[in-house]
C-alpha positions, -999 to 999 in steps of 0.1 A, spaced: 198 603 57 192 640 65 220 665 70 241 657 101 256 692 103 229 719 102 246 751 114 256 778 89 288 770 71 290 733 80 297 704 57 282 670 52 302 642 36 286 625 6 297 598 -18 285 593 -53 288 571 -84 291 580 -121 281 551 -143 291 548 -179 272 523 -201 294 507 -227 267 486 -245 261 509 -274 286 522 -301 292 554 -280 297 555 -242 269 570 -223 269 585 -188 239 574 -167 223 601 -146 190 603 -127 166 632 -123 166 639 -86 132 635 -71 132 667 -51 156 689 -70 144 680 -105 178 682 -120 201 654 -134 226 641 -109 249 612 -104 238 585 -80 247 590 -43 239 603 -9 251 612 26 277 590 43 259 577 73 276 577 107 283 539 105 296 539 69 326 545 48 322 564 16 326 532 -3 298 515 16 276 545 9 282 542 -28 273 505 -27 240 510 -10 231 542 -29 238 525 -62 214 497 -53 187 521 -41 189 548 -67 200 529 -99 190 493 -93 227 482 -99 244 457 -77 280 465 -72 291 433 -89 275 444 -122 300 473 -124 337 477 -129 356 506 -113 377 530 -133 410 535 -116 443 553 -126 470 528 -134 494 545 -110 478 542 -76 484 525 -43 473 489 -46 483 474 -13 482 488 22 489 473 56 469 478 88 442 498 70 414 493 45 424 506 10 395 523 -8 393 531 -45 408 563 -59 379 587 -65 373 603 -99 369 635 -79 366 650 -44 349 684 -43 330 707 -20 299 726 -32 272 747 -17 239 728 -13 213 749 -31 210 785 -20 218 777 16 249 783 37 254 745 39 280 724 20 285 689 7 320 674 3 315 647 -22 337 617 -30 328 605 -65 337 572 -81 335 562 -118 321 529 -129 315 512 -163 291 484 -173 276 468 -203 246 456 -184 212 470 -175 205 471 -137 193 438 -122 167 455 -100 141 482 -100 149 515 -84 141 515 -47 108 526 -34 106 564 -31 135 570 -55 134 587 -89 129 563 -118 137 590 -143 171 577 -155 187 587 -187 220 579 -204 239 607 -222 267 606 -248 294 633 -243 277 654 -270 243 651 -253 258 659 -219 275 690 -233 242 701 -250 221 698 -219 208 733 -210 223 752 -181 202 746 -150 193 710 -160 222 697 -140 249 712 -118 279 723 -139 303 703 -117 283 671 -126 287 680 -163 325 686 -158 331 653 -139 309 634 -164 329 648 -194 362 641 -176 352 604 -171 339 601 -207 370 618 -222 399 609 -198 387 581 -175 376 558 -203 408 565 -223 435 565 -197 423 546 -166 419 508 -162 389 488 -152 391 470 -118 368 445 -104 348 461 -75 354 430 -53 390 442 -49 376 466 -23 361 457 11 326 467 17 
């Protein structure tokens, strides 16, 4: 989906997913090389007008990574709201941030969720999406040269690998309405 807000200084809402593979001795953060920007990014995209951020993450995961949501477990802090009445409770994000999009006067406010899995994706990456997907250990993520990924992606990835895996619990994704 293209940008909804196109005037100077405006913001678009995006939602994204950081996936950690746990099927090797050391956890690895899975990123893809964006097809247009040619840098490593988490999976995600614009929240469409008819979607919640959680719904966006589900469909972007399928399109960009080949993962079905049921292949993943969600990392969540132990102390969180677990029941809500008269509303839909969404997962706690690993981060919510606003960043400038490229060199423009346009911004994205991103809601990012953290996932873990021991599986390879069930499906191929969607048509037209980047199939350049790579998994990085914390040391490899740290060693990536500046400019090969946004520094906020590195920061969030390292937070998930260092803190999220050690202090958050895994929750079945079916606990959240899509």
